[in-house]
Structure formats: structure tokens, C-alpha cells
C-alpha positions as CSV (number, residue, x, y, z in Angstrom):
1,M,10.4,-0.5,-35.5
2,T,7.7,-1.2,-37.5
3,L,4.8,0.0,-35.6
4,P,3.7,3.8,-35.9
5,Q,5.0,5.8,-33.0
6,L,2.6,5.1,-29.9
7,P,1.8,7.8,-27.3
8,R,4.2,7.9,-24.2
9,R,2.9,6.0,-21.0
10,A,0.5,8.2,-18.7
11,H,3.0,8.1,-15.8
12,R,5.5,9.5,-17.8
13,T,4.1,12.5,-19.2
14,R,1.2,13.2,-16.7
15,F,1.2,13.4,-12.6
16,T,-2.3,12.2,-11.9
17,G,-3.7,13.0,-8.3
18,L,-6.3,10.7,-6.8
19,A,-9.4,12.5,-8.8
20,A,-8.5,10.0,-11.5
21,A,-8.5,6.9,-9.5
22,G,-12.3,6.1,-10.7
23,A,-11.6,6.0,-14.2
24,A,-8.0,4.6,-13.8
25,L,-9.6,1.3,-11.9
26,A,-12.6,1.0,-14.6
27,L,-9.9,1.0,-17.0
28,V,-8.0,-1.8,-15.3
29,L,-11.0,-3.9,-14.7
30,G,-11.8,-3.8,-18.4
31,A,-8.4,-4.5,-19.4
32,C,-7.4,-8.2,-20.4
33,S,-4.3,-9.6,-20.1
34,S,-2.6,-11.5,-23.0
35,G,-1.2,-14.9,-23.6
36,A,0.7,-16.1,-20.8
37,D,-0.8,-14.0,-18.1
38,A,-3.4,-16.9,-17.3
39,E,-3.9,-19.0,-14.3
40,T,-0.7,-21.0,-13.4
41,G,-2.8,-23.6,-11.7
42,E,-0.6,-23.5,-8.4
43,D,-2.4,-23.4,-5.2
44,A,0.5,-22.4,-3.3
45,G,4.1,-21.8,-3.5
46,A,7.1,-23.8,-3.3
47,D,7.5,-22.9,0.5
48,G,3.8,-23.3,1.1
49,A,2.9,-19.6,1.1
50,D,-0.5,-18.9,-0.4
51,H,-0.7,-15.3,-1.3
52,G,-3.5,-15.6,-3.8
53,A,-3.9,-13.8,-7.2
54,I,-2.4,-10.3,-7.8
55,T,-2.2,-7.9,-10.3
56,V,0.7,-6.0,-11.4
57,Q,-0.1,-2.4,-13.4
58,L,2.7,-2.2,-16.0
59,S,3.8,1.3,-17.2
60,W,3.4,0.8,-20.9
61,I,2.7,-1.8,-23.6
62,K,4.0,-5.3,-23.1
63,N,7.3,-5.0,-24.8
64,A,10.6,-6.1,-23.8
65,E,10.7,-3.1,-21.0
66,F,8.8,-5.8,-18.7
67,A,11.2,-8.9,-19.8
68,G,11.7,-9.5,-16.4
69,E,8.0,-9.7,-15.6
70,F,7.7,-11.9,-18.6
71,F,10.4,-14.3,-17.3
72,A,9.1,-14.3,-13.7
73,D,5.6,-15.4,-15.2
74,S,6.4,-17.9,-17.9
75,K,9.3,-19.8,-15.7
76,G,6.8,-20.3,-12.9
77,Y,8.6,-17.7,-10.2
78,F,5.5,-16.1,-9.3
79,A,3.9,-19.6,-8.6
80,D,7.0,-20.6,-6.7
81,A,6.6,-17.3,-4.7
82,G,3.0,-18.3,-3.6
83,F,0.9,-16.6,-6.1
84,S,-2.2,-18.5,-7.4
85,S,-2.3,-16.2,-10.8
86,V,-0.7,-12.9,-11.6
87,T,-2.3,-10.6,-14.0
88,L,0.1,-8.0,-15.8
89,N,-2.0,-5.1,-16.8
90,A,-0.6,-3.2,-19.8
91,G,-0.2,0.7,-19.7
92,P,-0.6,3.2,-20.2
93,G,-2.2,4.0,-17.2
94,A,-2.6,6.0,-14.0
95,T,-0.3,3.8,-12.0
96,E,-0.3,5.9,-8.8
97,S,-4.0,6.1,-8.7
98,I,-4.7,2.5,-9.8
99,V,-2.6,1.1,-7.1
100,L,-4.2,3.6,-4.5
101,S,-7.9,2.7,-5.5
102,G,-6.7,-1.2,-5.5
103,G,-6.9,-1.8,-9.0
104,A,-3.3,-3.1,-8.8
105,D,-1.6,-4.8,-5.9
106,F,1.5,-3.3,-7.2
107,G,2.8,-0.8,-9.9
108,L,5.6,0.1,-12.2
109,S,6.4,3.8,-12.1
110,N,9.3,6.4,-11.6
111,A,10.5,8.2,-8.4
112,I,9.1,11.8,-10.1
113,S,5.8,10.2,-10.6
114,V,5.3,8.8,-7.6
115,G,6.8,11.6,-5.7
116,Q,4.7,14.1,-7.3
117,V,1.4,12.2,-6.1
118,V,3.2,11.6,-2.6
119,A,3.6,15.6,-2.3
120,E,0.7,16.7,-3.7
121,E,-2.1,14.2,-2.3
122,D,-0.2,13.1,0.6
123,A,-0.6,9.5,-0.8
124,P,0.1,6.6,1.1
125,L,2.4,5.1,-1.6
126,K,6.0,3.8,-1.0
127,I,8.9,2.7,-3.6
128,V,9.9,-1.1,-2.2
129,G,12.6,-1.5,-4.8
130,T,13.6,-0.7,-8.5
131,T,14.3,-2.2,-11.8
132,F,15.8,1.0,-13.4
133,Q,18.9,2.4,-11.4
134,R,19.1,5.0,-14.0
135,N,16.1,6.7,-15.7
136,P,16.2,6.5,-19.5
137,F,15.3,10.1,-20.4
138,T,17.3,11.6,-22.7
139,I,17.6,14.9,-25.1
140,L,17.9,12.8,-28.5
141,S,19.2,14.8,-31.4
142,L,20.9,13.7,-34.9
143,T,24.4,13.4,-35.0
144,D,24.5,15.2,-38.0
145,G,21.8,18.0,-36.8
146,G,22.0,19.4,-33.5
147,D,24.5,16.9,-32.0
148,I,23.3,18.0,-28.6
149,A,26.1,16.1,-26.5
150,T,26.6,18.4,-23.5
151,P,24.0,20.8,-21.7
152,E,26.1,23.6,-23.1
153,D,25.0,22.6,-26.6
154,L,21.1,23.2,-25.8
155,K,22.0,27.1,-26.1
156,G,20.4,28.3,-29.2
157,K,18.6,24.9,-30.1
158,R,15.0,24.5,-30.7
159,I,13.9,21.3,-28.3
160,G,11.0,19.6,-28.7
161,V,9.3,18.8,-25.2
162,Q,5.9,17.4,-24.5
163,A,3.6,19.4,-22.3
164,G,3.3,18.6,-18.7
165,P,5.6,16.9,-16.4
166,N,8.1,16.6,-19.1
167,E,8.1,20.3,-19.5
168,A,8.8,20.8,-16.0
169,L,11.5,18.1,-15.9
170,F,13.5,19.9,-19.0
171,D,13.0,23.1,-16.9
172,A,14.7,21.6,-14.1
173,L,17.7,20.0,-16.4
174,L,18.2,23.6,-17.7
175,A,17.9,24.9,-13.9
176,I,20.4,22.5,-12.6
177,N,23.0,23.0,-15.4
178,E,22.8,27.0,-15.1
179,I,21.2,27.6,-18.3
180,D,19.1,30.6,-19.0
181,P,15.7,29.3,-20.3
182,A,16.0,32.4,-22.7
183,E,18.9,30.5,-24.4
184,V,16.9,27.6,-25.5
185,T,13.7,27.6,-27.8
186,K,10.9,25.0,-26.5
187,V,8.6,23.7,-29.1
188,P,5.4,22.1,-28.2
189,V,5.7,18.5,-29.7
190,E,3.9,15.0,-29.0
191,Y,5.7,11.9,-28.6
192,D,6.2,11.0,-32.4
193,P,10.0,11.6,-32.8
194,S,9.1,13.1,-36.4
195,P,9.7,16.7,-35.9
196,L,13.2,15.8,-35.0
197,V,13.9,13.6,-38.2
198,N,12.2,16.1,-40.3
199,G,14.6,19.3,-38.8
200,E,11.6,21.2,-37.2
201,V,13.5,20.6,-33.9
202,D,17.1,20.4,-33.1
203,G,16.4,18.3,-29.9
204,F,13.5,15.9,-28.7
205,L,13.0,14.9,-24.9
206,A,12.8,11.1,-25.5
207,Y,13.7,7.6,-23.7
208,V,17.2,6.0,-24.9
209,T,15.2,3.0,-24.8
210,N,12.5,3.8,-27.1
211,E,12.6,6.8,-29.3
212,S,16.4,6.7,-29.8
213,I,16.2,3.6,-31.1
214,T,13.4,4.0,-33.1
215,V,15.1,7.2,-35.1
216,E,18.3,5.0,-35.2
217,A,16.9,2.3,-37.0
218,E,15.6,4.6,-39.8
219,G,19.1,5.2,-40.3
220,N,19.9,8.2,-38.6
221,A,23.0,8.5,-36.6
222,V,22.0,9.7,-33.1
223,T,23.5,11.6,-30.1
224,N,21.9,11.3,-26.5
225,L,22.1,13.9,-23.7
226,L,21.1,11.4,-20.7
227,F,19.1,13.2,-17.7
228,A,21.0,10.7,-15.2
229,D,24.5,11.8,-16.5
230,N,23.6,15.4,-16.6
231,G,22.3,16.3,-13.0
232,L,18.9,14.5,-13.1
233,P,19.6,10.9,-11.6
234,F,16.4,9.2,-10.5
235,V,15.2,5.6,-10.6
236,A,12.5,4.1,-12.9
237,E,10.5,1.2,-13.5
238,S,10.0,1.2,-9.9
239,V,7.8,-1.2,-7.6
240,V,5.1,1.0,-5.8
241,T,2.5,-0.3,-3.6
242,T,0.5,1.1,-0.7
243,Q,1.7,1.6,2.9
244,E,-1.2,-0.5,3.8
245,M,0.1,-3.6,1.8
246,I,3.6,-2.7,3.5
247,E,2.1,-3.2,6.9
248,N,-0.4,-5.9,6.5
249,E,0.9,-8.1,4.0
250,P,4.7,-7.7,4.4
251,E,5.2,-11.4,3.3
252,K,3.2,-10.8,0.0
253,V,5.4,-7.8,-0.8
254,K,8.6,-9.9,-0.1
255,A,7.7,-13.0,-2.1
256,F,6.5,-10.3,-5.1
257,L,10.1,-8.8,-5.0
258,A,11.6,-12.1,-4.9
259,A,9.9,-13.7,-8.0
260,E,10.6,-10.2,-9.6
261,I,14.4,-10.3,-8.9
262,R,14.8,-13.9,-10.3
263,G,12.9,-13.1,-13.5
264,W,14.9,-9.7,-14.1
265,K,18.2,-12.0,-13.4
266,D,17.0,-14.0,-16.2
267,A,16.3,-11.1,-18.4
268,V,19.9,-9.6,-18.0
269,A,21.4,-13.0,-18.5
270,D,19.1,-13.4,-22.0
271,P,18.0,-10.3,-23.6
272,E,17.3,-12.1,-26.8
273,E,14.8,-14.5,-25.0
274,G,13.4,-11.7,-23.1
275,A,12.6,-10.1,-26.4
276,R,11.2,-13.2,-27.8
277,L,8.8,-13.2,-24.9
278,A,7.5,-9.9,-25.8
279,V,7.1,-10.5,-29.6
280,E,5.9,-13.6,-29.6
281,E,4.0,-14.2,-26.2
282,Y,3.0,-11.4,-24.3
283,G,3.1,-8.7,-26.8
284,A,1.9,-11.0,-29.4
285,D,-0.8,-8.7,-30.6
286,L,1.4,-5.8,-30.9
287,E,3.3,-6.9,-34.0
288,L,6.5,-5.8,-32.5
289,D,9.8,-5.8,-34.1
290,L,12.0,-8.3,-32.7
291,A,15.3,-6.6,-33.9
292,K,14.0,-3.5,-32.0
293,E,13.0,-5.6,-28.9
294,I,16.3,-7.4,-28.5
295,Q,18.2,-3.8,-29.0
296,Q,15.9,-2.5,-26.2
297,A,16.3,-5.4,-24.0
298,T,20.2,-5.2,-24.3
299,I,20.4,-1.6,-23.9
300,Q,18.0,-1.6,-20.6
301,I,20.9,-3.5,-18.9
302,D,23.1,-0.8,-18.5
303,L,20.3,1.0,-16.8
304,I,19.4,-2.1,-14.3
305,V,23.0,-3.2,-13.7
306,T,25.5,-0.8,-11.9
307,D,28.3,-0.9,-9.5
308,E,25.6,-0.8,-6.7
309,T,23.6,-3.6,-7.9
310,E,26.7,-5.7,-8.4
311,K,27.7,-5.0,-4.9
312,N,23.9,-5.5,-3.2
313,G,22.0,-7.1,-5.9
314,L,19.2,-6.2,-8.2
315,F,16.4,-3.8,-7.2
316,T,18.4,-2.3,-4.2
317,I,18.8,1.1,-4.1
318,S,21.6,2.6,-2.2
319,D,21.5,5.5,0.4
320,D,23.3,7.8,-2.1
321,L,21.1,7.0,-4.9
322,I,18.3,8.0,-2.6
323,E,19.9,11.2,-2.0
324,Q,20.5,11.8,-5.5
325,N,16.8,11.2,-6.2
326,L,15.7,13.8,-3.5
327,R,18.2,16.3,-5.2
328,T,16.6,15.5,-8.4
329,L,12.7,15.8,-7.2
330,A,13.9,19.4,-5.2
331,A,15.0,20.6,-8.6
332,A,11.5,19.7,-10.3
333,G,9.9,21.6,-7.2
334,I,9.3,18.6,-5.2
335,E,10.1,18.5,-1.6
336,L,10.2,15.2,0.2
337,E,12.2,13.2,2.7
338,A,13.3,9.8,2.1
339,D,10.9,8.2,4.1
340,D,8.0,9.8,2.6
341,L,9.0,8.2,-0.7
342,F,11.2,5.0,-0.2
343,D,10.4,2.1,1.9
344,L,13.3,-0.6,1.6
345,S,12.8,-2.3,4.8
346,L,11.1,-5.4,3.3
347,L,13.7,-5.7,0.2
348,T,16.4,-5.9,3.1
349,E,14.6,-8.6,5.0
350,L,14.4,-10.4,2.0
351,L,17.9,-10.3,0.8
352,E,18.9,-11.2,4.2
353,E,16.3,-14.3,4.5
354,Q,17.7,-15.3,0.9
355,P,21.2,-13.9,0.2
356,D,21.3,-16.2,-3.2
357,L,18.9,-13.3,-4.6
358,A,21.5,-10.6,-4.3
359,K,24.2,-12.6,-6.1
């Protein structure tokens, strides 16, 4: 990756309460969407629906992580679904607060971040579908260094961990794998993986679709200890909206999910084009590296397409996966019931009405 390491997105690293809503909304209203986020020129969708203009709060910068949204916009899927225009607001931002305050109709976040706000603030937010079935969190290490391949390998190691929720998540990883925290040295770090490369730490809390690629691209063989495979599965890049939206504008929610699914089908089928859209169009001002974006767009397919989605369709969340999410939340000290966090009723209706979306 040719760019300097950017700070990680706020929703990955900071659970934000309603107190931040005003500032977050000001950030959104002042944000500008890039290139292809402009008016589509369509007054209504192909089926005659007219859902007006919407805003989507992305969880990070406009890179290949949002290839599905880029396809949905550039190929007219949002317009076909009845949206007169779609603004894709780049992160980082306090996604939950932005959606709650009306700064965005939909946001992309993860079950841990949304769950924390729901539990602590009794926030009327729900996850209505998800892009990533498997979260990308990992303990990244150098193969010729810490080489942390199993939870047991954490013992006696220095692990770079970011303060806040990432630290709580790391503590949950230790707890669920019955590792005494005293056997591991936590080293405070930011989000630049240089301490790992420089040998200051043996492992580094990272994203397998981001820092892991960056470090490997610098010529280092890497080892990843994925949270999803080691006791902490939870969904990510999940579509979050308000209970009010679900109750009062269900057709808008279904239309949005339909466009998203169509876009992500294309992104899965053509990761190179998804990366190109990020580099040349939607993230053109970021000077993204095409090779890195192609790698990211390719790697994340394994987080999106699983046996469950092959059977049920993209964006679906099985009952078993919901239970896994609730156990992960409990391990992180967040006690919720499934109905507190998830509402998949509209996605279910959509797939019954348009079964081709599930194929």
C-alpha cells in the first residue's frame, strides 16, 4: 500500500453514545461525496417506486471494502430500486449516532459496535442484514517473528492493542480461550502496524483485509489468528437502521437491501472491477494502490460468501450465526437478546418476493 497508514474507523475502535450525535451529524452534513455519488437522474425505480434521496454512512474511507455499494450506484441498482439519489458518506464516523440522529438513513457497522450502543443507550437500532458473515479482526504477527497461529501462542508474547473497545475485544479473546491475562503483555499502540514490523511487539490487533495486506506487501510473511475462528465470531459491515425506519418505511428498507445485494453479487463476481471503481472513481482522491485494493476485494469474498449464504443468499444471517454473535457479545460483557439487535423480517420478505436475489 502506497499511502501512509490511516487511523482506523471510529466504529471499529470506539463505541459512541448518543451524546456524540450532534457532532457526528455536523460531520455528515459537511461531508462531500466523491465522483459517482451524484444524482442518478431517475425520478422513480423500474417498478415505479419512488423512495427519494438517501444517505448511507460508510464505516471507512472509500476503498474496495465498499465495492458492492460502488457497483450498486454505478450500475443503477439504487435507481432501479426507486432512489432518486444516493450519497455515500465516507467514514470514519460515529455510525450509530449518525443514523440515530437522522444524518444517514442507513449505516454500515458491526454487531459489537451496534450492540454496545443498544445495550448502553437503549438505542432503537437494528441490524437488518450483513455483508460480512465473518468479522475481519485478527492478531497479526510475522511468520519469522511471533508466528501466533493459535490462542496458546499468545502466551508470553507482547501484543499491540489499541485502547478502548479493541482492548475489551482482546480481553474477550483471552477469556473465551481461557488464557490468563497475566501470561500476555499488552502494549498500547495506535493503528499503524509499524511496531510489529519494527519488532516492538510480537503481535498486533488488526484487520485481515487491511493491515495484514499492508505488512505482507512490504515483503513480510505474516501469520493471522482470526477472531472469527477462535471463539469470537460476529458479523461486520452490517446494515443498521432505526426501528422507526423499519416500522414506517419498510418498502424503503427492502429496496435498499435489494440494491445492496445486487451490488455485492457483482462485487463477489468481479473483485478486480470493484477495486478499479474504488481506485479510479469513488476513492480517486485517496491515491489508493490498485494491487492492494484488488487483494482486499478478493480476500473479503471469503468473509462474505459462506455455506450459509450459498444456501440462503447474501446478507442473510442464520439463527445459528445470531446465537454465535450473542455469545461473542456476552464474552465482551454485552448482554442482549436476538430481538434487541437483529430484525431480519424485511430481508426475509424481500427474498420471498424476489427469490432470484438469493441465487
